[in-house]
N, C-alpha and C positions, 0 to 999 in steps of 0.2 A: 191437482187440488190438494192431495194429502202429503205435502212436503213435510219432512220432519222438522221439528224446531231445531234451531241452531244448537249444536253440541248437546243434544238430548235435553234441552231445557223444557220446562213445563210452560206451555203457551196459554196465556190468559187473555180474555177480552172482557172489558167492562163497558156496558152500553147503557146510556140514558138518552133522553130526548135531545137536549141541547149540546151535550158533551162540553159543558162549561163549568160544572161544579162536581157532582157526585162521582161520575165515572173518571174524571181527571184526578180527583183525590185518590180513588181506589187504585188507578194505574200507578200513581206516585208511591203509595204505600206498598204495593206489590214489588215495585223496583227497590224501594228502601229495605224491605224485610227479606225479600227473596234473593236479592243480589243477582249474581250470574246464574242462579239456578232457574230463573224465570225469564220469559219473554212476554212482557206485559204491554197491552194496547188498550186504548179506549176509543169510543166512537159514539156518534149520536144518530138517532133515526131522523132527526131534523136539526142538525147542528146550528148553533147560533153564530158560528164564525169567529168566536173569541172565547178565551178562558176568562171567567169572571175574576176581576181584580181582587175581590173579597176571598175567593178560593186561593188565589196566589198568596195573599197576605196570611191567610189561615195556615197554609202549608209552610210558609216561611217560618212561622212560629214554632214548628216542629222540625225545622232543619232541612226542608226540601224546597228548592227553587223551581217553580213552575214556568219560569221564563221561556224555556225551550219547548214547552208544550203548546199545542194549538188545537182549536176545536175542529174536528174532522168528521166526515160522514163515514158510514159503513163501506161505501165504495172506495174509500181512500186507504183502507187497512189491507194487510195481506189477505188474499182470498184463499184461505187454507182451512183445514179442520183444526179447531182449537181444542185444547184439553178441557178447558172450562170456559163457558160464556156465562157471565153474570149480568142480569138486567137489574137496574137499580131503582125499580119502582115505576117503570114506564108502561107496564101493562101491555095492552094490545099494540102500542105504538112501536114496539121493538120487533123488527122482522126476524125471521129465522136465519141463523148463521150456523154452519156445520160445527158440531161440537160433540165430544164424548160425554160431557156432563153439562147440565144446565142448572142454574140456580136463579131464583128470583129473590132479591133483597128489597123488600118494600120499605125504602128509605125516603123520607120526604125531601123534596127539593129545598135546599137551604137558601136559595137565591134572595128571597125577601125577608129572611129571618134576622133578628137582632144578633149582634156579634157573639154573645154567649150561647145562643141557640145554634148558630152556625158552627161554633166550635164543638158543640155536643154532637151534631151530625158528623163532623169530621172525625171525632173520636169513636163514634159508632162504626163508621166505615173502617177505621184502622183496626178495631177489634174484630170485625168480620173478616177482613183480609188476613189478619194474623191467624185466626181460627182456620180459614180455608187453606192457607199455606202450611200450617202445621199438619193438617190432614193430608194434603197432597204431597208434601215433601218429606213427611215422616221424620220430623225433627227429633 
Protein backbone atom coordinates (compact mmCIF):
# COMPACT_ATOMS: atom_id res chain seq x y z
CA UNK A 1 0.00 0.00 0.00
CA UNK A 2 2.75 2.51 0.86
CA UNK A 3 4.60 2.48 -2.45
CA UNK A 4 6.84 5.52 -2.89
CA UNK A 5 5.86 8.09 -5.50
CA UNK A 6 7.81 7.80 -8.72
CA UNK A 7 11.28 9.33 -8.37
CA UNK A 8 10.41 10.93 -5.03
CA UNK A 9 7.62 13.09 -6.43
CA UNK A 10 4.93 14.51 -4.17
CA UNK A 11 1.75 12.46 -4.65
CA UNK A 12 -1.48 14.51 -4.71
CA UNK A 13 -5.12 13.49 -4.99
CA UNK A 14 -8.01 15.90 -5.60
CA UNK A 15 -11.48 14.51 -4.89
CA UNK A 16 -14.94 15.86 -5.65
CA UNK A 17 -18.25 14.14 -6.22
CA UNK A 18 -18.46 13.87 -10.03
CA UNK A 19 -14.77 14.29 -11.00
CA UNK A 20 -15.90 16.40 -13.91
CA UNK A 21 -14.98 20.00 -12.94
CA UNK A 22 -13.17 21.06 -9.75
CA UNK A 23 -10.94 18.06 -9.13
CA UNK A 24 -10.09 17.81 -12.85
CA UNK A 25 -8.97 21.45 -12.91
CA UNK A 26 -6.99 21.01 -9.68
CA UNK A 27 -5.20 17.96 -11.08
CA UNK A 28 -4.42 19.91 -14.26
CA UNK A 29 -3.04 22.90 -12.34
CA UNK A 30 -0.92 20.61 -10.14
CA UNK A 31 0.59 19.09 -13.29
CA UNK A 32 1.10 22.50 -14.91
CA UNK A 33 2.68 24.13 -11.87
CA UNK A 34 4.43 21.18 -10.24
CA UNK A 35 5.74 19.55 -13.40
CA UNK A 36 7.81 16.46 -12.77
CA UNK A 37 7.96 17.20 -9.03
CA UNK A 38 4.38 15.99 -8.53
CA UNK A 39 2.29 12.95 -9.28
CA UNK A 40 -1.25 14.34 -9.48
CA UNK A 41 -4.53 12.44 -9.62
CA UNK A 42 -8.21 13.26 -9.37
CA UNK A 43 -11.24 11.10 -8.69
CA UNK A 44 -14.88 11.29 -7.71
CA UNK A 45 -16.92 9.67 -4.99
CA UNK A 46 -19.75 9.32 -7.55
CA UNK A 47 -18.08 10.07 -10.91
CA UNK A 48 -20.21 11.39 -13.76
CA UNK A 49 -18.26 9.41 -16.34
CA UNK A 50 -17.23 12.49 -18.31
CA UNK A 51 -15.23 15.67 -17.97
CA UNK A 52 -17.49 18.69 -18.34
CA UNK A 53 -16.82 20.32 -21.75
CA UNK A 54 -17.04 23.70 -19.99
CA UNK A 55 -14.14 22.67 -17.72
CA UNK A 56 -12.16 21.63 -20.79
CA UNK A 57 -12.86 24.96 -22.48
CA UNK A 58 -12.00 26.88 -19.31
CA UNK A 59 -8.67 25.07 -18.98
CA UNK A 60 -7.88 25.51 -22.67
CA UNK A 61 -8.10 29.27 -22.02
CA UNK A 62 -5.13 28.95 -19.66
CA UNK A 63 -3.14 26.60 -21.87
CA UNK A 64 -4.09 23.13 -20.63
CA UNK A 65 -5.84 20.49 -22.73
CA UNK A 66 -8.12 18.25 -20.66
CA UNK A 67 -8.76 15.95 -23.65
CA UNK A 68 -6.64 13.16 -22.15
CA UNK A 69 -8.49 13.34 -18.80
CA UNK A 70 -11.49 11.22 -17.93
CA UNK A 71 -13.88 11.13 -15.00
CA UNK A 72 -12.94 8.26 -12.71
CA UNK A 73 -13.84 6.75 -9.38
CA UNK A 74 -11.67 6.37 -6.32
CA UNK A 75 -11.41 2.66 -7.14
CA UNK A 76 -9.60 3.53 -10.41
CA UNK A 77 -6.70 5.49 -8.92
CA UNK A 78 -3.56 3.97 -7.38
CA UNK A 79 -4.37 2.45 -4.01
CA UNK A 80 -1.44 4.04 -2.17
CA UNK A 81 -0.85 6.54 0.60
CA UNK A 82 -0.95 10.06 -0.84
CA UNK A 83 1.13 12.92 0.47
CA UNK A 84 -1.95 15.16 0.29
CA UNK A 85 -5.63 14.47 -0.36
CA UNK A 86 -7.72 17.53 -1.06
CA UNK A 87 -11.50 17.28 -1.07
CA UNK A 88 -13.09 20.00 -3.13
CA UNK A 89 -16.20 20.77 -1.11
CA UNK A 90 -17.91 17.41 -1.22
CA UNK A 91 -18.24 17.10 2.55
CA UNK A 92 -19.33 13.70 3.81
CA UNK A 93 -19.54 12.30 0.26
CA UNK A 94 -15.75 11.92 0.12
CA UNK A 95 -14.61 8.61 1.57
CA UNK A 96 -11.35 8.28 3.43
CA UNK A 97 -8.20 7.73 1.38
CA UNK A 98 -4.84 7.09 3.10
CA UNK A 99 -2.90 10.37 3.25
CA UNK A 100 -0.22 12.12 5.26
CA UNK A 101 -2.14 15.40 5.02
CA UNK A 102 -5.80 16.20 4.32
CA UNK A 103 -7.31 19.48 3.27
CA UNK A 104 -10.88 20.54 2.60
CA UNK A 105 -11.30 23.27 0.01
CA UNK A 106 -14.90 24.39 0.18
CA UNK A 107 -15.19 25.40 -3.46
CA UNK A 108 -18.62 25.58 -5.12
CA UNK A 109 -19.32 23.29 -8.05
CA UNK A 110 -19.18 25.53 -11.14
CA UNK A 111 -21.16 23.10 -13.32
CA UNK A 112 -24.19 25.37 -13.75
CA UNK A 113 -22.46 28.73 -13.38
CA UNK A 114 -22.24 31.47 -15.98
CA UNK A 115 -18.92 31.47 -17.88
CA UNK A 116 -17.42 34.37 -15.90
CA UNK A 117 -18.28 32.68 -12.58
CA UNK A 118 -16.92 29.38 -13.90
CA UNK A 119 -13.63 31.18 -14.63
CA UNK A 120 -13.62 32.64 -11.11
CA UNK A 121 -13.86 29.11 -9.66
CA UNK A 122 -11.08 27.96 -12.02
CA UNK A 123 -8.88 30.85 -10.90
CA UNK A 124 -9.63 30.13 -7.22
CA UNK A 125 -8.56 26.52 -7.76
CA UNK A 126 -5.36 27.66 -9.48
CA UNK A 127 -4.50 30.00 -6.58
CA UNK A 128 -5.13 27.25 -4.01
CA UNK A 129 -3.01 24.73 -5.95
CA UNK A 130 -0.20 27.29 -6.28
CA UNK A 131 -0.29 27.97 -2.54
CA UNK A 132 -0.35 24.24 -1.71
CA UNK A 133 2.56 23.44 -4.01
CA UNK A 134 4.60 26.38 -2.79
CA UNK A 135 4.20 25.04 0.74
CA UNK A 136 4.87 21.40 -0.20
CA UNK A 137 7.68 21.89 -2.68
CA UNK A 138 9.35 24.77 -0.81
CA UNK A 139 9.86 26.83 -3.97
